[in-house]
N, C-alpha and C positions, 0 to 999 in steps of 0.2 A: 419452335420459337417463331413468331410472326415477324416478318421484316416490314419496315416502314414503306409505305407507297411512295415510289419515286415516279413523278409524272413525266410523260413524254411531251415536250412542248416544241412546237415549230415556230420559228421567227422568220417571216418574210421581210427581208431588209434591203432598202433602197441602196444601190451601189455607191451613190455619191455622198450620202449622209450617214444613214444608220449603220451600213456595213463598214464604213470608215470609222464610226464610233466604236463598233465591236472590235475593229483591228486596233484601235487606240487603247481600248480596255486591255486587250492582250499585251500590247507593247508596254503598258504601264504595270503589267503583272497584277491587275486587279482580279480577284477571284469572283466567279459567279458560277452557279450550278452547271454541271456538266451535262445535264439533261436537256439543255437548250440546243436545238438543231437549227443552225442559221442557214437560210436559203437566200442567196444574193439574187436580186432582181434588178433589171435596168431602172425601173421606176415602180413604186408601189401601185401606180395606176394600172400596171399591167396584170396585177393579181386579180383574178376573176372570182366571183362568188362560188363558182364550181370548184376552184382550187382550194378554197377555204373549207367548203362542205366535204370535199374529198379527203382532206387532211383528217377530219373527224371520222369519216367512214373507214379510213385506213388505220384508226386507232390512236390518233393524237389526243392527249388529254386536254391540251390547251393550245391556242394559236394566237399569235400577235403579228401585226404588221407594224413595222417601224420605218417611217419615211422622213423626208426633209421637213424642216419647220414650216408651219403654214405660211403661205406667201412667198416661200423661198424654193419651191419645187423647181428642179432643173428642167422639167417638162411642163411647167406652168401650173397645171391643176391636177396632176396625177395623184398627189396625196389627198386632195379633196374628194376625188372619185373613190379612192381607197377607203376613206372614212365612211362614205355612204354605203359602200359594200359591206364593211364591217357591221354597220348599223342594221343592214338588211339581214345579215347572217345571224345577228343577235336575235332579231324578231323570229327568224326561221327556227333557231334552236329553242326559243321559248315556246313556239307553237308545237314543237314535237316533244316537249317535256324535258328538255335539257337546259341546264343553267346558262343563260346568256353571258354570264361572267367568264366563260371559257375562252372568250375571244375579245381582243382589245386592239386599239390603234394608238400608237405613240408617234410623237414628232421629235426628232433630234437633229442636231447639227453634227458635223463631222468631228467637232472638238468636244463632244459630250460623252467621252469614254466612261467616266464614272457613272453618269446617268444610265448608260446602257447596262452596266453591271447591276445597278439598282433595279431596273426594270425586270431583268432576268430573275433576280431574287424575289421581287414582289410577285411576279407571275407564278413562280414555283410555289411560294407560300400560299398564294390564293387557290391554285389548283389542288394543292394538298388538302385544303379545308373543304373544297368542293367534292373531291374524291375522284376515282377513276372514271374514264369515259365509259358510260354504259353500253355503247355500241360495241366497243372492243370486246367486252366480256360476253356479249350475246354472240358475236362471231366466233370466239373461242369455244363456247358451249356447243355450237352447232358444227364445229369441226371444219368450218370454212377456212381455207388457207388462202391468204391474199398476199 
């Protein structure tokens, strides 16, 4: 019996807004897929292109960055820099033959717990449609342990 593909998804979340929204979603007892791994960052502007690409190299099926609302970044333009980096990674993924829809940028306020849960569900459904990360399965076939 074949089991359904459960994607591994990393969410880089701004400490002040998106992580607070994730915390609010938990406090409100909103359910969202357990396959989302939240990584708290001081500001999404600190997430580098290399962090995003390394996530895919290490087997993540999907990645998203969730930061402050545009114009309301606690570090002024961190979320704008993060958006540009996500766009750069989308172009890189497309260039190597991977679906660029595996990575996204979202903007949330700390009061948007329900939206955080929606995003987690949307990402999971989108990645299920796209399928597993092809890099992860090439690594497994080669027996490379990371």
